[in-house]
N, C-alpha and C positions, 0 to 999 in steps of 0.2 A: 504495501501499500504506499507505504513511503517513497518507493523509487517511483512509481506513478506520479506522485504528487508530485517529486523534484522533478520530474520529467517534463510533466505540461505545467510548471510553477507559473510561468509567466500569463500564461492562457488562463489560469485560475484567480489571479491577483487581478487580471483586467476585468474576470466576470463578477468578482468579488466588490472592486470598486463602484462597477455601473450598477449593482444592484442592491450596495448601500445607498448610492445617491438617488434611486428610485424609488426605495423603500421607504425614505424621510422624504422624497418629494410628496407621494401621495399619501400620507397621514398629517404632513405639516398642512397642505394646502386645505383639505378637507376640514381643520383647525381652525387655520387662518379665516378661510372664508365665513364657517360659522360664527364666528368671533365678529366678522364684518356686517351678519344680518344676509349673507345671499345666499337665493333660497336655494332648496336643496336639488331642484331639477338643472340648476347650473354644476352643482358638485357633481352629479349623476354623469352630467354632459361632457364634462372634463374627462372625466375616468372613461365614457365609452368610447370617445374618440379617440382618446390614447389606444384602445384596444382595437378602434378600428382599424388605425395606422399599419398596428403589426400584422394583423391578418391579412391586408391590403396591401402590406411595402415587400410583403418576401418576393413575388414577383421581379419588382423593380429592383429590391438590392439584389437579386440574384445577376439580373443583368449588369448594375455596376460593377461588381466582383468580376465578373466574365472579363469586361471592357479595362478597367483599371489596376487588377489586382487585387488582394486582400490587403497588404497596409495601407494602399492608397484609400482604395473604400472606407477604409475603417476610418482611417483619420479624417476624411472629408466627413464621414458622420458621426463623428464624435466632436469637431467641430459645430456643427449645425445641431445638435443635442444640448451643446452647453450653449450658444448663443440663444435658443430656445430659451432654454433657463431666465437668461440675464433680461433675455426683452422681455419678459412679464413683470421685472421688478421697474421699466422704465415706459411701458403701455398700461393703462388701467383701462382695458376693455375689455368685457367677457369675450363676446363675437369674437374677436380678434386672438381672444386667447385659448380659443377652439382649434384654430388654424395652427398654435403654436403645439398644440398639444398634440392634433393630426400628423404634422413632419415630426414631433418627439417619434410617436409610435415608428413612423416607416422607418428612419434613420436607425432606432435601439435594435429593431428587428433585423438591420442589415449588419449593426455591430454583433450583432448573434448568432448570423449566419457565418460570420468571418472565422469568430473562435471554433464555433460547432465545426466548423469543414475543417481546422486546422485539426481537432479533437481525434474526428473519422477519419481522415486518411491516415496520421499516424499512429493509429491504433490496430495491434493485431485484432483478430476474430476471438480470441481466449482472454484478450484482455478486456474486453468491453465494457462487463459489467462493472469490472472496477472502475474503470476510465468514468464511465457515465453514474455511477453512485456516488464519486466524489464531486462532479460537476452538480449534482442534484443537491447533495450536502452543502457545498460554494453558495448557491442559488439562494437555499434557503435562509444561510447564516446571514449573506450580504441583506437580504429585505429584512429579517428582523432586528438585525444591527442599526441598519437605518432608520426604523422606528423608536428605538432605543435611545439614538444619538437625540431625540427630543428630550429627554428627561434629563439634560443638560442646559437646557433652555429655559429661562427664567421667564419671557415672555413670546408673545408670536407675532416679533419682528420679523425684517427681511433677511437676518442673518444668516437662518438654514438653507435658505436658497443658494447662498455663496459658496457654503459647505456643499451641497449637491452639484453645483455648478465647477467645484474643486474635484469632487470625485469622477466627474464625466469627463473631465478634461487629463483628470491623473493616469485616466486609466489607459491614455495612449503612451506614459511609458513602457509598460512593459510588451507593449505589442510592437511597439519603433524599435525596439531595442532585442527582441528576439532574433536568436542565428536561425530559427527554422524559414525551411524554403516556402515560396507558393505553393499551397497545395491544390490541387484541382476540386473542381466544385462540382458538388452531386445536382443532375439537372432534378428541377421541382416531377415529383412524382405524378403521374396520370392522374386524374380524379374521378374516377370511373363511380361517380355518387348513386346512380342506381341502383348499381349492381350491392352494396352497401347498405342501404337503406332497406333491399330488399332481405339481406344477409344477415347485420346485425341492427332490427332498428329498436332494440331494448337498450342497446348499449349506445346508440347515438344521443338517444331521448336521455339517457345517464350523464355523459357528456355535455350535453346543452345547459340542462340543468346545472350543473357540477360548476358552468362557466357564469352562469347567472348569480349564484351564490358567491362563487371568489369576485367575478368584478364589483359584486356591490360590498362583499365584506373590505375590500379594499380602499376604495372611495367614503363610502358611508358610514362604516362603523365606527370611524374615529367621530362623524358628525353626531351620532345616537349618543356616543360616549360626552362628548362637550354640550350637547343638551340635557344630560342625565346628571349633569352638576360636576363632572369630574373635572380634574385640574389638567394640563397639559403633559404634565408628568403621566398621570394616571391614566389618562386618554392612550399615551404612548405604551404604556406597559401592556394594558387592554389588550388593546390588539397585536402586542406582540406575542402575547401571551397565545393568542389563538392559532399565531401562524406557525410559531414554534412548538406548540401540541400538536398541529398536524403535520408537521415536519417529522416529529420524532415519532409519531404514531404508524408511520408507514411500515416499518419495516414488523411490528408485530401484528398490526392488519394483514398485511401480505403473508407470514406466517400462518394466519388461520386462515384466508382466504385458499390456500392450496390445498386445505385440508376439508373445506367444509362447503355447502353448496353456496356460489358467490351469487347468483341472483337472488337466495336466499340472504346471503351479509348486505347486502344492497338494501335488500327491502326494510329489513330489520335498524340498518343505519337511518332510512328516511323516516320510519316511524318514530325514532327518538328524538329527529330534528322536527317533527310534525309539534310532537308533545311539549319538548323542554322549552323552545324560545316561548312557550306562553306564558313563562313566567318573567318574561320581558315585556309582555303587551302591554302594562301598565296597572296592573293590579296591585302590586307590591312596590316598596324601594327597597332594594338589596344593599348589604352595606359592601364598600370597595371589594374584599377579599372573595366576596362573592360572586361579584361578578368578574374577577380574573378566573375563580373558577369556572364557572359556568362558559365564559369565553374559549378555555382550556377544552372544555369538553366539547362543546359544538366546533373548535376545530379541529378536532379529532374525527368528528362524524361528517364533516365537512369536506374537508381538504383528503382523506382518501378517497372520495366519488371517484375524482380523474382516472386515478390507476385502478382501482378496482373495476370502470366501467370499460378502461383499456385492455387489463387481463381478461375482462368478458368478452369483449371483442376477439382478442387473440386466439379464444379457447375456439371459436367457430371462424378461422379463417386461415387456409394453408399459408407455409411460408413466404413462398414467394408474391403473394400479395400484400404483405405486411407495412412494407414500407408506404404504398400507397392508403393502406388501412390506416397507418400513423396520420400522413398528413389530411386524410377526410376528420379524424376523430378532434385535430388542433384546430383545422377548423371550424368544425363544429361546436367545439369548446369556446373558440374565440369569437364566435356569432353571437352566442350565450351572455360572454362576460360584455359586448358591446349593448346585450338589452336589460341586462339585470340593472346595473346602474341607473340607467334613466327611469326603467317602470319604478324602483324602488324611492328614486329619489321622487318622482312625482307623487308615490303615495305619503311620502314623508312631508311633502310640501303642505300637501292637501290636509292630513288626519294627524301629524306629528310624529318626532323623532321613532316613537314604540310602531311604528307603521313597518318600520325596518326588519322586527321579528315578526312581523304576520306576514310578512315579504317572505321571511327564509322558511316559515313554515308553510305558506302557501306552495313554495316549490317542492319541498318536501313531499306535501301531500302529492302531486304529480307522480313521484317516485312510486308511490304506495299503490297509486292506482293503476300505472302501467307495468311496471316491473315485479310478476309475479310468479315465483319459480315454476308454477303450472301451466304459462305459458311456454315455457321451454321444453321444449321435445326433445332434446337432443340428437335429431336424427343427422347433422352436419357438426358435428362435433370434431374436431381434430384428434388424430391418434393420439398425441402427445397431451392432450388434455386433461386437467386443466396446467395449462401453460403457465412457469413459472413467473408467479408476479414480480412485477418490477416497479419500487418507488420511483413516479416521476414528480419533477418540478409542477406544483399546483397551481401558477397564476400565470402562464403565460412568459415563462423564466426561460425561455428556449424559442426557437425558431425550427421550419418544417427541417433543415439540415442536421437537428439531431434526433431526427428519428434513425436513420441509419448506425446510430450509437448503441440503440436499443440492442441488448446481448439476444432479445428474442427474434431478430432478425438476421439472416444470414447476406451479407451485403452483396456478398460473391457471387450466390446465387438467385438474389432477386433481379428478376426482368425490368424491375423499374427504375434500378440504380445506374446512372451512366452518368462518366465521369469528365468533365470538361476541362479544359486547362486556359488558364487568361490570355488574353492575345499576345502574338509573339513580341511585340514591341514592349510588353509587362518586364520591367528590369527582374531576373531572379537571382537568387543569394546559391553559390554553391552548395552542392550538397555537403562537400567536407564539411561545411559550416555547423553543421547540427549533430555531427558523432558526436560530441559531449554532451548532447541533451536526448539521445536515441533511447529509445525505453529497452530494459534488460530485456535479452532475449529469454535469459531462463524463468522468469517468471511463470507462476505455476497460476493453471488455468482460473478464471473466475469461476465464483460460485455461482454466480449469477449468469452463467451459459448455458443454453439450451441445448438438444439433441438437433442436428438439422435434419428437416424432413424431405423424405425421395420427393424428387418434382413431381410423381403423379399420386403422393401420398394424402391428398385431400383438395384437387383442384377443382373436383364436383361439389364439395360438402359447403353446408352452409349454417347458416342459424334460422333456424324455421319456426314463425310463432303460432301454436297452437290454437 
């Protein structure tokens, strides 16, 4: 593990700095705009358009990387993302801020594609599980650290935005100084939406609802906390506790999901997500410690929906389609993350901050209604099901380039994976320059790796709803 971390240290450090900035920004802006009496509709819209940029910017980012190379694309996008943050300090117009956040989402997904392309290309198949898991931990840690940074600020001045900008520009340093070569870039996977809607409809429902919950959480949970009467520091701890619990719970939940019925586990989580948020509908006032505890419990239930839904989908799709499947799942999750903050923001604006948790219960009720073990016939389950559970980033802390890092995917055998190099005029670093950073060949195989399925072993299999 230490060898893996050292080998990709520059990429991991850049990821950490980026997500510290993102985590700090999302929580800070929710609290600051609430203090300025800005409508929850606008706050939700700012989060929604950022996720819209993440979803829609993948193709633009891919073309940019192919045209100018990884480092140049990363430098340009880091400069733009920093400028968008600083511009908010001098422009006081919410409609213009929406444009800033859209651009931020587009350039952020490009930066993530740069990092993940590097990780993917320079990782041996037997190391994918280890590299992916460290990347996930770094992503979650950065988000949590960003929120906790707010605890050192006594007021909601614009000082935290300066730190956000500093993090977004400092992530340039490890990328600019890396000795690694430009890797080939994976082409976007073909999106056979109709096939997957017919094959894994329940999984797509889970991912869509999970996106709604995650997008609303990072944008509007701080707003709820502020209007509940928590201080800035307490609000940051409240949000960070949920995110941390969601991150740490993925391993035990994954162990459990590999041994019991996944549809039943998802439905059980959803039932709890319907009932527990009712405590915060406004009936009673809880002390701070109880709020943090409840945030942790809800974080476990909420942030494990994405990896559970992805594992459930992989149980019913053959290995040669899993890159395309991951792209569809990420897109579905992203669409949900765009809609969730808008819907929750409108509800909170019309009926008060407690409507945030009414929204959570409503989303979970959809899963209770739709995801029932009796609806899963198992007629199209792949031979190796249940496919080994893989912890995954929970709030679009990744790009479509990350799907090939999933150890459930055999990138060499997947027909959807095709690598393309930057244009010939892009300067390349000699191969000899990366010898010192090459991953040690003798590393043992990752525990997350799964056996490859033969090319015909499930091509005609699917997920049938009875």
